[in-house]
FINUDO-776141 format. One record per residue: residue in three letters; x, y, z of N, C-alpha, C in turn. Coordinates in steps of 0.2 Angstrom, whole numbers, padded with zeros to 4 digits, always signed. Layout:
# FINUDO-776141
ALAXYZXYZXYZ ...
//
This chain:
# FINUDO-776141
MET+0565+0278+0784+0558+0276+0783+0554+0282+0781 LYS+0550+0282+0776+0546+0287+0774+0538+0286+0774 LEU+0535+0291+0775+0527+0291+0776+0524+0294+0770 THR+0519+0291+0767+0516+0294+0761+0510+0297+0764 ILE+0509+0304+0762+0503+0308+0764+0499+0310+0758 PRO+0493+0308+0758+0488+0311+0752+0487+0318+0753 ILE+0492+0322+0752+0491+0329+0753+0485+0333+0749 ALA+0484+0330+0743+0479+0333+0739+0472+0333+0742 ARG+0471+0327+0746+0465+0326+0749+0464+0330+0756 ILE+0470+0331+0759+0470+0335+0765+0469+0342+0764 ALA+0473+0345+0759+0474+0352+0758+0467+0355+0755 ARG+0462+0354+0758+0455+0357+0756+0451+0359+0762 PRO+0447+0364+0761+0444+0367+0767+0440+0361+0771 SER+0436+0357+0767+0432+0352+0770+0436+0347+0774 ALA+0441+0345+0771+0445+0340+0774+0449+0342+0780 ILE+0452+0348+0780+0456+0351+0786+0451+0353+0791 ALA+0445+0355+0790+0440+0357+0795+0438+0350+0799 LEU+0437+0345+0795+0436+0339+0798+0441+0336+0802 LEU+0448+0337+0800+0453+0335+0804+0454+0339+0810 ALA+0453+0345+0810+0453+0350+0816+0448+0348+0821 VAL+0442+0346+0819+0437+0344+0824+0439+0337+0827 THR+0442+0333+0823+0444+0327+0826+0449+0327+0831 LEU+0454+0332+0830+0460+0333+0834+0457+0336+0841 SER+0452+0341+0840+0449+0344+0846+0445+0338+0850 PHE+0442+0334+0847+0439+0328+0851+0444+0324+0854 CYS+0449+0322+0851+0454+0318+0854+0457+0322+0860 ALA+0459+0328+0859+0461+0332+0865+0456+0332+0871 TRP+0450+0333+0869+0445+0333+0875+0445+0326+0878 LEU+0446+0321+0875+0447+0314+0878+0453+0313+0882 TYR+0458+0317+0880+0465+0315+0883+0465+0316+0890 PRO+0468+0311+0894+0467+0312+0901+0473+0317+0904 ASP+0471+0320+0909+0476+0325+0912+0481+0322+0917 TYR+0480+0316+0919+0485+0312+0923+0485+0316+0930 GLY+0481+0320+0932+0481+0323+0938+0486+0329+0938 VAL+0489+0331+0932+0494+0336+0932+0493+0341+0927 LEU+0491+0339+0921+0490+0343+0915+0484+0348+0916 ARG+0485+0354+0913+0479+0358+0912+0475+0357+0906 LYS+0468+0357+0906+0464+0356+0901+0460+0361+0899 GLY+0459+0366+0903+0455+0372+0902+0448+0371+0906 PHE+0447+0365+0908+0441+0364+0912+0442+0358+0917 THR+0438+0357+0922+0439+0352+0927+0433+0347+0926 ILE+0427+0349+0925+0421+0345+0924+0420+0344+0917 ALA+0421+0338+0914+0419+0337+0907+0412+0336+0906 GLU+0409+0338+0901+0402+0338+0899+0401+0330+0897 GLN+0395+0328+0899+0393+0321+0897+0388+0321+0891 PRO+0391+0319+0885+0387+0319+0879+0381+0314+0880 GLY+0375+0317+0878+0369+0313+0878+0367+0312+0870 LEU+0361+0309+0869+0359+0307+0862+0357+0313+0859 VAL+0353+0318+0862+0351+0324+0858+0357+0329+0857 THR+0361+0329+0863+0367+0334+0862+0372+0332+0857 SER+0373+0325+0856+0378+0323+0851+0375+0324+0844 PHE+0368+0323+0844+0365+0324+0837+0366+0331+0835 ILE+0364+0336+0839+0365+0343+0838+0372+0345+0836 LEU+0377+0343+0839+0384+0345+0838+0386+0341+0832 PHE+0384+0335+0831+0386+0331+0824+0383+0335+0818 SER+0376+0337+0819+0373+0340+0814+0376+0347+0812 TRP+0379+0350+0817+0382+0357+0816+0389+0356+0812 TYR+0393+0351+0814+0399+0350+0810+0398+0346+0803 LEU+0392+0342+0803+0391+0340+0796+0388+0345+0792 LEU+0385+0350+0794+0383+0356+0790+0389+0360+0787 ILE+0394+0361+0792+0400+0364+0790+0404+0360+0784 PHE+0405+0354+0785+0408+0349+0781+0404+0349+0774 THR+0398+0348+0774+0394+0347+0768+0394+0354+0764 SER+0393+0359+0768+0393+0366+0764+0400+0367+0761 LEU+0405+0366+0764+0412+0367+0761+0413+0362+0755 VAL+0410+0356+0755+0411+0351+0750+0407+0354+0744 ILE+0401+0356+0745+0396+0359+0740+0400+0365+0737 GLY+0402+0370+0741+0406+0375+0738+0412+0373+0734 GLN+0416+0368+0736+0421+0366+0732+0419+0363+0725 LYS+0414+0360+0725+0411+0357+0719+0409+0362+0714 LEU+0405+0367+0717+0403+0373+0713+0409+0377+0710 GLY+0414+0378+0714+0420+0381+0712+0423+0377+0706 THR+0423+0370+0706+0426+0366+0701+0422+0367+0695 ALA+0415+0367+0695+0411+0368+0690+0412+0375+0686 PHE+0413+0380+0690+0414+0386+0687+0421+0387+0684 SER+0425+0384+0687+0432+0384+0685+0433+0381+0678 ALA+0429+0376+0676+0430+0373+0670+0427+0378+0664 LYS+0423+0383+0666+0420+0387+0661+0424+0394+0660 ARG+0428+0395+0665+0431+0402+0665+0436+0403+0659 ARG+0437+0409+0657+0442+0410+0652+0449+0411+0656 THR+0454+0409+0652+0461+0409+0654+0463+0417+0655 VAL+0466+0418+0661+0469+0425+0662+0477+0424+0663 PRO+0481+0425+0657+0488+0423+0658+0492+0428+0661 ASN+0489+0434+0663+0493+0439+0666+0493+0439+0673 ILE+0489+0435+0676+0489+0435+0684+0496+0434+0686 PRO+0499+0438+0691+0506+0437+0693+0507+0430+0696 PRO+0512+0427+0694+0514+0420+0697+0515+0420+0704 LEU+0516+0414+0707+0517+0414+0714+0524+0417+0716 ASP+0529+0416+0712+0536+0418+0713+0537+0425+0710 SER+0532+0429+0709+0532+0435+0706+0536+0440+0711 PRO+0541+0443+0709+0545+0448+0713+0540+0454+0715 LEU+0536+0456+0711+0532+0462+0712+0527+0460+0718 VAL+0524+0454+0718+0519+0452+0723+0523+0451+0730 TYR+0529+0448+0729+0533+0447+0735+0535+0453+0739 TRP+0537+0458+0735+0539+0465+0737+0534+0469+0739 SER+0528+0468+0736+0522+0472+0738+0520+0470+0745 PHE+0519+0463+0746+0518+0461+0753+0523+0462+0758 THR+0529+0462+0756+0535+0464+0761+0534+0471+0763 VAL+0533+0475+0758+0533+0483+0760+0527+0484+0765 LEU+0521+0481+0763+0515+0482+0767+0515+0479+0774 GLY+0518+0473+0774+0519+0470+0781+0524+0474+0785 THR+0529+0476+0782+0534+0480+0786+0532+0487+0788 ILE+0528+0490+0784+0524+0496+0786+0520+0495+0792 GLY+0516+0490+0792+0511+0488+0797+0515+0486+0804 ALA+0520+0482+0803+0524+0480+0809+0528+0486+0812 ILE+0531+0490+0808+0534+0496+0811+0529+0500+0814 GLY+0523+0502+0811+0518+0506+0814+0516+0503+0821 THR+0515+0496+0821+0513+0493+0827+0518+0494+0833 PHE+0525+0493+0831+0530+0493+0836+0530+0501+0839 LEU+0530+0505+0834+0530+0512+0836+0524+0514+0841 ARG+0518+0511+0840+0512+0512+0844+0514+0509+0851 ILE+0517+0503+0851+0518+0500+0858+0523+0504+0862 PHE+0529+0506+0858+0534+0509+0862+0533+0516+0863 GLN+0528+0519+0861+0526+0526+0863+0523+0526+0870 THR+0520+0521+0872+0518+0521+0879+0522+0516+0883 LEU+0526+0512+0880+0529+0507+0884+0537+0507+0882 PRO+0541+0509+0887+0548+0509+0885+0551+0502+0883 LEU+0556+0502+0879+0559+0496+0876+0561+0491+0881 LEU+0565+0494+0886+0567+0490+0892+0562+0487+0896 GLN+0556+0490+0897+0551+0488+0900+0547+0482+0896 ALA+0547+0483+0890+0544+0478+0886+0548+0471+0886 ALA+0555+0472+0886+0559+0466+0886+0559+0463+0893 LEU+0558+0467+0898+0557+0464+0905+0550+0460+0905 TYR+0545+0463+0902+0539+0459+0902+0540+0452+0899 ILE+0543+0452+0893+0544+0446+0890+0549+0441+0894 TYR+0554+0444+0897+0558+0440+0902+0555+0437+0908 LEU+0550+0441+0910+0546+0439+0916+0540+0434+0914 GLY+0539+0433+0908+0534+0429+0906+0527+0433+0906 GLN+0527+0439+0905+0521+0443+0905+0520+0447+0898 GLY+0522+0443+0892+0522+0446+0886+0515+0448+0884 ASN+0509+0446+0887+0503+0448+0885+0502+0455+0886 ARG+0506+0458+0891+0505+0465+0892+0507+0470+0886 LEU+0511+0467+0882+0513+0471+0875+0507+0471+0871 LYS+0503+0465+0870+0497+0465+0866+0492+0470+0869 ASN+0491+0470+0876+0486+0474+0879+0487+0481+0878 THR+0494+0483+0878+0496+0490+0876+0494+0492+0869 LEU+0495+0487+0865+0493+0489+0858+0485+0490+0857 TYR+0481+0487+0861+0474+0487+0860+0471+0492+0864 GLU+0474+0496+0868+0472+0502+0871+0470+0508+0866 GLY+0464+0509+0865+0461+0514+0860+0463+0512+0853 TYR+0463+0505+0852+0465+0503+0845+0459+0504+0840 SER+0461+0505+0834+0457+0506+0828+0460+0503+0822 ALA+0456+0500+0818+0458+0497+0812+0462+0503+0807 GLY+0467+0501+0804+0470+0505+0800+0477+0503+0798 ILE+0482+0507+0799+0489+0505+0797+0491+0499+0801 PHE+0489+0499+0807+0491+0493+0812+0489+0486+0809 SER+0483+0486+0805+0481+0480+0803+0485+0477+0797 LEU+0490+0481+0794+0494+0479+0789+0499+0474+0792 ARG+0500+0474+0799+0505+0469+0802+0503+0462+0800 TYR+0496+0461+0799+0494+0454+0798+0497+0451+0791 LEU+0499+0456+0787+0502+0454+0780+0509+0451+0781 VAL+0512+0451+0786+0518+0448+0787+0517+0440+0786 LEU+0511+0438+0787+0509+0431+0785+0511+0429+0778 TYR+0509+0433+0773+0510+0432+0766+0517+0433+0764 SER+0520+0438+0767+0527+0439+0765+0532+0434+0768 ALA+0530+0431+0774+0534+0426+0777+0533+0419+0773 CYS+0527+0418+0771+0525+0412+0767+0529+0412+0761 LEU+0529+0418+0757+0532+0419+0751+0540+0418+0752 ALA+0542+0421+0757+0550+0420+0759+0552+0413+0760 ILE+0547+0409+0763+0549+0402+0764+0548+0398+0758 TYR+0543+0400+0754+0542+0396+0747+0548+0398+0743 ARG+0550+0404+0742+0556+0406+0738+0563+0402+0740 THR+0563+0402+0747+0569+0399+0750+0570+0392+0748 VAL+0564+0388+0749+0564+0381+0748+0565+0380+0740 LYS+0562+0383+0736+0562+0382+0729+0569+0384+0726 ARG+0572+0389+0729+0579+0391+0726+0584+0388+0730 ARG+0583+0385+0736+0588+0382+0740+0593+0387+0742 ARG+0591+0393+0743+0596+0398+0746+0591+0403+0749 ILE+0594+0406+0755+0590+0411+0758+0593+0418+0757 SER+0589+0423+0756+0591+0430+0755+0590+0434+0761 PHE+0593+0440+0760+0592+0445+0766+0585+0447+0767 SER+0581+0448+0761+0574+0449+0762+0570+0444+0765 ALA+0572+0437+0764+0568+0432+0767+0570+0432+0775 ILE+0576+0433+0777+0578+0434+0784+0574+0440+0787 LEU+0573+0445+0784+0570+0451+0786+0562+0449+0787 ASN+0559+0446+0783+0552+0444+0783+0551+0439+0789 LEU+0556+0434+0790+0555+0430+0795+0556+0433+0802 LEU+0560+0438+0802+0561+0442+0809+0555+0446+0810 LEU+0552+0449+0805+0546+0452+0806+0540+0448+0808 LEU+0540+0442+0806+0535+0437+0808+0536+0435+0815 GLY+0542+0434+0817+0544+0432+0824+0542+0438+0829 ALA+0543+0444+0827+0542+0449+0831+0534+0450+0832 THR+0531+0450+0826+0523+0450+0826+0520+0445+0830 VAL+0523+0439+0830+0520+0433+0834+0521+0434+0841 LEU+0527+0437+0843+0529+0438+0850+0524+0443+0853 ILE+0523+0449+0849+0519+0454+0853+0511+0453+0851 SER+0509+0449+0846+0502+0449+0844+0499+0443+0845 SER+0501+0438+0841+0497+0431+0841+0501+0425+0839 ARG+0500+0420+0842+0503+0414+0840+0499+0411+0834 LEU+0493+0413+0833+0489+0411+0827+0492+0412+0821 ILE+0496+0418+0820+0499+0419+0814+0505+0414+0812 LEU+0508+0412+0818+0514+0407+0817+0511+0400+0814 ILE+0505+0398+0817+0502+0392+0814+0500+0393+0807 ALA+0497+0399+0806+0494+0400+0799+0500+0400+0794 THR+0506+0403+0796+0511+0403+0792+0513+0396+0790 ILE+0514+0391+0795+0516+0384+0793+0511+0381+0789 VAL+0504+0382+0790+0499+0379+0786+0499+0381+0779 ILE+0500+0388+0778+0499+0391+0771+0506+0389+0767 SER+0512+0389+0771+0518+0387+0767+0518+0380+0765 ILE+0515+0376+0769+0515+0369+0767+0510+0368+0761 PHE+0505+0372+0761+0500+0372+0755+0503+0375+0749 LEU+0507+0380+0749+0510+0383+0743+0516+0378+0741 LEU+0519+0375+0745+0525+0370+0743+0522+0364+0740 THR+0516+0362+0742+0514+0355+0740+0508+0356+0735 TYR+0507+0362+0733+0501+0363+0728+0503+0359+0721 GLY+0498+0356+0719+0498+0352+0713+0501+0345+0714 LYS+0502+0343+0720+0505+0336+0721+0499+0332+0724 ARG+0498+0326+0722+0493+0321+0725+0496+0318+0731 ASN+0502+0316+0731+0505+0313+0737+0512+0316+0739 ILE+0514+0316+0745+0521+0318+0747+0523+0313+0751 GLN+0530+0312+0751+0533+0307+0755+0538+0311+0760 LEU+0537+0309+0766+0541+0313+0771+0544+0308+0776 SER+0551+0310+0777+0555+0306+0781+0552+0306+0789 LEU+0551+0301+0792+0549+0301+0799+0554+0305+0803 VAL+0561+0304+0802+0566+0308+0805+0565+0315+0805 LYS+0564+0318+0798+0563+0325+0797+0557+0327+0800 MET+0551+0323+0800+0545+0325+0803+0546+0326+0811 SER+0550+0321+0814+0551+0322+0821+0555+0328+0823 VAL+0560+0329+0819+0564+0335+0820+0560+0342+0820 PHE+0556+0342+0814+0551+0348+0814+0546+0348+0819 ALA+0544+0343+0821+0539+0343+0827+0542+0345+0833 VAL+0548+0343+0835+0552+0345+0841+0553+0353+0840 LEU+0556+0355+0834+0557+0362+0834+0551+0366+0835 LEU+0545+0364+0832+0539+0368+0833+0537+0368+0840 PHE+0538+0362+0843+0536+0362+0851+0540+0367+0855 VAL+0547+0367+0853+0551+0372+0857+0549+0379+0856 VAL+0548+0381+0849+0546+0388+0848+0539+0389+0852 LEU+0534+0385+0851+0528+0386+0855+0529+0386+0862 SER+0534+0382+0865+0535+0383+0872+0538+0389+0874 PHE+0543+0392+0870+0546+0398+0871+0540+0404+0871 LEU+0536+0404+0866+0531+0409+0866+0526+0408+0872 ASN+0524+0402+0873+0520+0401+0879+0523+0403+0886 SER+0530+0402+0886+0533+0404+0892+0534+0412+0893 SER+0534+0415+0887+0535+0422+0887+0528+0426+0889 ARG+0523+0422+0889+0516+0425+0890+0513+0422+0897 ASN+0514+0416+0898+0511+0413+0904+0515+0410+0909 ARG+0521+0412+0909+0526+0408+0914+0524+0408+0921 ASN+0521+0414+0923+0519+0415+0930+0513+0410+0932 PHE+0509+0410+0927+0502+0406+0927+0504+0399+0929 TYR+0509+0396+0925+0511+0389+0926+0515+0388+0932 SER+0519+0393+0933+0524+0392+0939+0520+0391+0945 GLN+0514+0395+0946+0510+0394+0952+0506+0388+0952 ARG+0506+0384+0947+0503+0377+0947+0509+0372+0947 ASN+0515+0374+0948+0521+0369+0948+0521+0365+0942 LEU+0520+0368+0936+0521+0364+0930+0528+0366+0927 SER+0531+0361+0924+0538+0363+0921+0536+0366+0914 THR+0541+0368+0910+0540+0371+0904+0537+0366+0899 SER+0539+0360+0899+0536+0355+0894+0529+0353+0896 GLU+0528+0352+0903+0521+0351+0905+0516+0357+0903 ALA+0519+0363+0904+0515+0369+0903+0513+0369+0895 SER+0518+0367+0891+0517+0368+0884+0512+0362+0881 ILE+0513+0356+0884+0508+0351+0883+0501+0353+0885 SER+0501+0356+0891+0494+0358+0894+0491+0364+0889 GLU+0495+0368+0887+0493+0373+0882+0490+0371+0876 ILE+0493+0366+0873+0491+0363+0867+0484+0359+0868 ILE+0484+0355+0874+0478+0351+0875+0472+0356+0877 THR+0473+0362+0880+0468+0367+0882+0466+0370+0875 TYR+0470+0372+0871+0469+0375+0865+0464+0371+0861 LEU+0465+0365+0860+0462+0360+0856+0455+0358+0860 GLY+0456+0355+0866+0450+0352+0869+0445+0356+0872 SER+0447+0362+0875+0442+0365+0879+0436+0368+0874 PRO+0437+0370+0868+0432+0372+0864+0427+0366+0863 PHE+0429+0360+0862+0424+0355+0861+0420+0354+0867 ASN+0423+0354+0873+0419+0354+0879+0414+0359+0880 VAL+0415+0365+0878+0411+0371+0878+0405+0369+0873 ALA+0407+0367+0867+0402+0366+0862+0397+0360+0864 LEU+0400+0355+0867+0396+0350+0869+0391+0352+0875 GLY+0393+0356+0879+0389+0358+0884+0384+0363+0882 ALA+0386+0367+0877+0381+0372+0874+0376+0369+0870 ALA+0377+0363+0867+0372+0360+0863+0366+0358+0866 SER+0367+0356+0873+0361+0354+0877+0358+0360+0880 ARG+0360+0366+0879+0357+0372+0882+0357+0378+0877 THR+0355+0376+0871+0355+0380+0865+0350+0386+0866 SER+0344+0384+0869+0338+0389+0870+0340+0394+0875 GLU+0343+0392+0880+0345+0397+0885+0351+0402+0882 ILE+0356+0399+0879+0361+0403+0876+0359+0408+0871 THR+0355+0406+0867+0352+0410+0861+0348+0416+0864 ALA+0345+0415+0870+0340+0420+0872+0343+0424+0878 GLY+0349+0422+0880+0352+0425+0886+0358+0430+0884 PRO+0361+0434+0889+0366+0439+0887+0373+0435+0885 PRO+0378+0439+0883+0384+0436+0881+0387+0432+0887 ASP+0391+0427+0886+0395+0423+0891+0390+0420+0896 LEU+0384+0419+0894+0379+0415+0899+0381+0408+0899 TYR+0385+0405+0894+0387+0398+0894+0391+0397+0900 ARG+0395+0402+0902+0400+0401+0908+0396+0399+0914 GLN+0390+0401+0915+0386+0399+0921+0384+0391+0921 TYR+0384+0388+0915+0382+0381+0914+0388+0377+0913 ILE+0393+0379+0910+0399+0375+0907+0405+0377+0911 ASP+0409+0372+0913+0415+0373+0916+0421+0374+0911 VAL+0423+0381+0911+0428+0383+0907+0432+0388+0910 GLU+0439+0389+0910+0442+0394+0913+0441+0401+0911 GLY+0440+0406+0915+0438+0412+0913+0443+0416+0909 SER+0450+0414+0909+0455+0417+0904+0454+0415+0897 LEU+0450+0410+0896+0449+0407+0889+0444+0411+0886 THR+0445+0414+0880+0440+0418+0876+0437+0415+0870 THR+0441+0411+0866+0439+0408+0860+0437+0401+0861 ASN+0431+0401+0864+0428+0395+0867+0422+0392+0862 SER+0424+0390+0856+0419+0387+0851+0415+0392+0847 ALA+0416+0391+0840+0412+0395+0836+0405+0394+0836 PHE+0403+0388+0839+0396+0386+0839+0393+0390+0845 VAL+0396+0391+0850+0393+0396+0855+0393+0403+0853 GLU+0399+0405+0850+0399+0412+0848+0394+0414+0843 LEU+0393+0410+0838+0388+0412+0833+0381+0411+0836 HIS+0379+0407+0840+0373+0406+0843+0371+0412+0848 GLU+0376+0414+0851+0376+0420+0855+0374+0427+0851 ARG+0377+0427+0846+0377+0433+0842+0370+0433+0837 MET+0369+0427+0834+0364+0427+0829+0358+0422+0831 GLY+0358+0419+0836+0353+0414+0838+0353+0408+0833 TYR+0347+0406+0831+0347+0400+0827+0348+0402+0819 LEU+0349+0409+0818+0352+0411+0811+0359+0409+0810 ALA+0362+0406+0815+0369+0404+0815+0369+0398+0810 TRP+0364+0394+0810+0364+0388+0805+0364+0390+0798 PRO+0360+0394+0795+0360+0396+0788+0366+0400+0787 TYR+0368+0404+0792+0374+0409+0791+0381+0404+0790 ILE+0382+0399+0794+0388+0395+0793+0387+0391+0787 GLY+0381+0389+0785+0381+0385+0779+0382+0389+0773 PHE+0380+0395+0773+0381+0400+0767+0389+0402+0767 MET+0392+0404+0773+0398+0406+0773+0403+0400+0771 CYS+0402+0394+0773+0406+0389+0771+0406+0387+0764 CYS+0400+0387+0761+0399+0386+0754+0402+0391+0750 PHE+0402+0398+0752+0405+0403+0748+0413+0402+0749 MET+0415+0401+0754+0423+0400+0755+0425+0394+0752 GLY+0421+0389+0752+0423+0383+0748+0424+0384+0741 PHE+0419+0388+0738+0419+0390+0731+0425+0394+0729 MET+0426+0399+0733+0432+0404+0732+0438+0400+0732 PHE+0439+0395+0737+0445+0391+0737+0447+0388+0731 THR+0442+0384+0728+0443+0380+0722+0443+0384+0716 TRP+0439+0390+0716+0439+0394+0710+0446+0398+0709 LEU+0448+0400+0715+0455+0404+0715+0461+0399+0713 SER+0461+0393+0716+0466+0389+0715+0466+0386+0708 SER+0461+0386+0705+0460+0384+0698+0464+0388+0693 PHE+0466+0394+0695+0471+0398+0691+0478+0395+0690 GLY+0479+0390+0694+0486+0387+0694+0491+0390+0699 ARG+0497+0390+0698+0502+0392+0703+0503+0400+0702 THR+0498+0403+0704+0498+0410+0704+0498+0413+0711 SER+0498+0420+0712+0498+0423+0718+0491+0422+0721 LEU+0486+0420+0718+0480+0419+0721+0479+0413+0725 LEU+0485+0409+0726+0485+0404+0730+0486+0406+0738 LEU+0488+0413+0738+0489+0416+0745+0482+0416+0749 PRO+0477+0419+0746+0470+0419+0749+0467+0412+0750 CYS+0469+0408+0745+0467+0401+0746+0470+0398+0752 GLY+0476+0399+0754+0479+0397+0760+0476+0400+0766 ALA+0474+0406+0766+0470+0409+0771+0463+0406+0772 ILE+0460+0404+0767+0453+0401+0768+0455+0394+0771 LEU+0460+0391+0769+0461+0384+0771+0463+0384+0779 TYR+0466+0389+0781+0468+0390+0788+0462+0392+0792 ALA+0458+0397+0789+0452+0399+0793+0447+0393+0794 SER+0447+0388+0789+0442+0382+0789+0445+0378+0795 ALA+0451+0378+0796+0454+0373+0801+0453+0376+0808 GLU+0451+0383+0809+0449+0386+0815+0442+0385+0817 LEU+0438+0383+0812+0430+0383+0814+0428+0379+0820 TRP+0432+0375+0822+0430+0371+0828+0430+0376+0835 ARG+0434+0381+0834+0434+0386+0840+0433+0393+0839 LEU+0433+0395+0832+0433+0402+0831+0430+0403+0824 ASP+0425+0408+0823+0423+0409+0816+0428+0415+0813 LEU+0434+0413+0811+0439+0417+0808+0436+0421+0802 PHE+0431+0419+0799+0429+0422+0793+0426+0429+0794 ARG+0424+0430+0800+0421+0437+0802+0426+0441+0805 GLN+0432+0439+0806+0437+0443+0810+0441+0447+0805 GLY+0443+0453+0808+0447+0458+0804+0454+0455+0801 ILE+0457+0450+0805+0463+0448+0802+0462+0444+0796 PHE+0456+0440+0795+0455+0436+0789+0453+0441+0784 VAL+0449+0446+0785+0447+0451+0780+0453+0454+0777 VAL+0458+0456+0781+0464+0459+0778+0467+0454+0774 TRP+0468+0448+0776+0471+0442+0772+0467+0441+0765 PHE+0461+0441+0766+0457+0439+0760+0456+0445+0755 VAL+0455+0451+0757+0455+0457+0753+0461+0458+0749 THR+0467+0459+0753+0473+0460+0750+0476+0455+0746 GLY+0474+0448+0748+0477+0443+0744+0474+0442+0737 ILE+0468+0445+0736+0465+0446+0730+0466+0453+0727 GLY+0466+0458+0731+0467+0465+0728+0474+0466+0726 VAL+0479+0464+0729+0486+0465+0726+0487+0462+0720 PRO+0486+0456+0719+0487+0453+0712+0482+0456+0707 ALA+0476+0458+0709+0471+0462+0704+0474+0468+0702 ILE+0477+0472+0706+0480+0479+0705+0486+0478+0700 LEU+0490+0473+0702+0496+0471+0697+0494+0469+0690 LEU+0488+0465+0690+0485+0463+0684+0483+0469+0680 ALA+0479+0473+0683+0477+0479+0679+0482+0483+0677 PHE+0487+0484+0681+0493+0488+0678+0497+0485+0673 SER+0497+0478+0673+0501+0475+0667+0497+0475+0661 LYS+0490+0475+0661+0486+0476+0655+0486+0483+0652 ARG+0487+0488+0656+0488+0495+0654+0495+0495+0650 ARG+0499+0491+0653+0506+0491+0649+0507+0485+0645 SER+0502+0484+0641+0503+0478+0637+0509+0478+0632 PRO+0511+0472+0630+0517+0471+0626+0517+0476+0619 ARG+0511+0477+0616+0510+0481+0611+0512+0488+0613 THR+0509+0490+0618+0510+0497+0621+0517+0498+0622 LEU+0520+0494+0625+0528+0494+0627+0532+0494+0621 ARG+0530+0490+0616+0534+0490+0609+0533+0497+0606 VAL+0527+0500+0606+0526+0506+0603+0531+0512+0606 GLN+0531+0511+0613+0535+0516+0617+0542+0516+0615 ARG+0544+0509+0615+0551+0508+0613+0553+0511+0606 ILE+0549+0510+0601+0550+0513+0595+0550+0520+0595 ARG+0546+0523+0598+0546+0531+0599+0552+0533+0602 ARG+0554+0530+0607+0560+0532+0611+0566+0531+0606 PHE+0566+0526+0602+0572+0525+0598+0572+0530+0592 ASN+0566+0532+0589+0566+0537+0584+0568+0544+0586 ASN+0565+0545+0593+0567+0552+0595+0575+0552+0597 ALA+0578+0547+0599+0585+0547+0600+0589+0547+0594 ASN+0586+0545+0588+0590+0545+0582+0588+0550+0577 ARG+0584+0554+0579+0581+0560+0575+0587+0565+0574 PRO+0588+0567+0568+0594+0572+0566+0592+0578+0569 GLU+0597+0582+0572+0596+0588+0575+0595+0593+0569 PRO+0591+0598+0570+0590+0603+0565+0596+0608+0563 GLN+0597+0609+0557+0602+0613+0555+0601+0621+0557 THR+0607+0624+0559+0606+0631+0561+0610+0635+0556 
//
């Protein structure tokens, strides 16, 4: 049995943002059965005013993304064709991101193992204390070469894309996937989910609908659950052991907490917006029940704490701009510019819990995703076919020029 999915409608910032908010709402409603962890104990009770404020917030996000996408479509129709943009399967693009991601990953590993012996790092992972590796990295952390590790996202996505299209796996693809796994293990599970989202976007670009076997979808879901369970166990095993939760219960709890707790925080903050905007950081924790270990507890709260009521025009402008960039960049066809489009798509999916657009990881993805193809395009223009032909003729003439008589 196969399921038909309208992928062209889903793989847009507006649609995926709406889907993510819906999943967050469903996770908030999901019962804990007296066993599962949800990230909060006391659920906020939505009132008429609270519901209206939160609905208006998400409506602003959705509407701004849609307007941006429409503007991108309008400008795309008027743009001139740029035939030299590196295609998605360009070896130069692939190896550029592979080299950059490898440099960043190696630099990160060296930084960690300078202060943390390899055996001790392995012991932390075995004991379920993998977060200590990440904490070691961020001691005296500064942006630079370490930020290049985020580019394993692009090299891994391209490796998956090339493997699926060519139906064979290469050594470089294995290397990129290993680097992805190592980076996810020591840094963030966010990169793993982003890799899946962007890889699906690249593989289904240009298709209106896709048909998926329910059996294959089930197998993929089980494999993803197993991987996330391992990652969760490597970081939080002791936390869940103290609560007498099994590995599967802990993994389900982690998913529900990840999705549902930001909605509970946003719901509680919507009724206390004046206090939160005027108070110090994390004031919302005094009003809303949420675990102290949770940090990404709703973009609604984060932006109101930082910007006050200016968060509304900010999120409207940012979503409009990103919606525009997504449609405009994707209008160039199956080129390497689809990579930053995928980053925008994933960042839009995170808007219910985190404003990823302002984070360093997204800045790296966005800037390099456009910058690397732009540099390769500029280089290809300098070495135009006419220039190369003249150079070949000169080399041929020089090689066949008769030697002077002595």
